[in-house]
C-alpha positions, 0 to 999 in steps of 0.5 A: 341952488334953489329953495325948493327941492323940484327945482334942485339940479338931479345932475347934482345927484346924478353925478353923486351917484355916478362918483360913489359907484367909481370909487367902488368899483375900482375897489379890489374888495367889491365883486360888483355894485349895484344901482338900485331903490327907487333911483333903479326903479325909474320912480325917483322923485327931487327927494328920493336919496342914492342906495347902492348895493355892495357885493363883496369878494369870496373871503371878506368879510361885511362887518371889516368893510363896512367898518372900512368904508368912511375910508373908502368914501373918502376919495368921493368928497367931502362929508357932514355925516359918516353913519350906518341904518340900521334899519338894516342889521343885521346886514351891513349899510352905511349911509354919508352925507356930503358937502354940497349936495342936499341931505337929502340926497344921502348915499346908503350902501349897503355890504353884502358877504359872497356866501355866509362865512364872509358875515359877521355878526353886528348885534353889538351895533345896537348898543353905540350911541352916536350923536348922528343919529338923533340929526339922521333921524330928524333928516329922515323925517323931513322928507317924509313930512314934504312926502306926506305935505305933498297933493298928489301924494297917499294916504300911506304917507302921512299915515309914514310920517305921524308915525315916524314922527312920533316915534320920534318925538318920543326918543327925543323924551327920554332926553328933553322935555317935549311938551310944548312941540306942538302946530304944523308939521313943519312947526313940530321938525323946527322946534324939533330941532332947536331943541336938537341942537341946543340939547348938543351944543350944550354938552359939547356933543356935535359937529356945527357944522352938521347943526348949520346943514339942516337950519339951511334945510330946515330954512330952505324947505321948511320955511 
C-alpha cells in the first residue's frame, strides 16, 4: 500500500463498505442498511471513512443490537479496534477498524430503532472507560491534521483541527504531563502518540497490534 493517502486504493474502501453492507443486510433484525455521509453525497476524499445507518425491525432494541454488533462484524473480517462513537449519544453507533485497511477508513454503524419503544437509554456508557478511545481520538486528530494541511483546505478545517487537538491534549494532560509537546502539528501528534503508547504499556493496558498500527499510520502520513 502506498504511503500517501491520495494514492491509497479506493477500491479497497469500496470493497470493505460492500462487505459490511452485505453482512448487515442479511441480519434478520435489520430492516435496511443505508450508506450516508460523504460517500453517499459524492463528496468523499481519500481520507473519508465509511458511514452506515442500520434501521432495525420492530421489537429490536437499539442497545441490544449495538452490544452485539462486534459479533456481527466477525463475519466481515478481523479487526483492530471495536468501539462506539460517543458523539452519537444518546443514539448508538459502533466504530470498527479493520485489519489490512488504512485506519482512517474505519466503519461507523449508526443503530436506529423502528420506534420510540425500541430505544434503551445509553447514558451509563458515558461512564465506561475504554483504552481504545484514546487511540481513536489520535487517529481522528491525524485525519483532521491532514485535512487542515491540504493546500485547498478552508479556514474552518484549520479551526476544527486546532480545537480538536487542544481538547485532546487537555484530556491527555489529566494522566500525562504534556508540557513538552510543541512544534508543528505533525510533531505534536507524534509526541502524543509516543506518550500514549508508553503510558498504556507501562500499565499493561491495550494491544500491541493497535500500537503498531498507529505507529505505521504515523510513519505513512506524518513523516
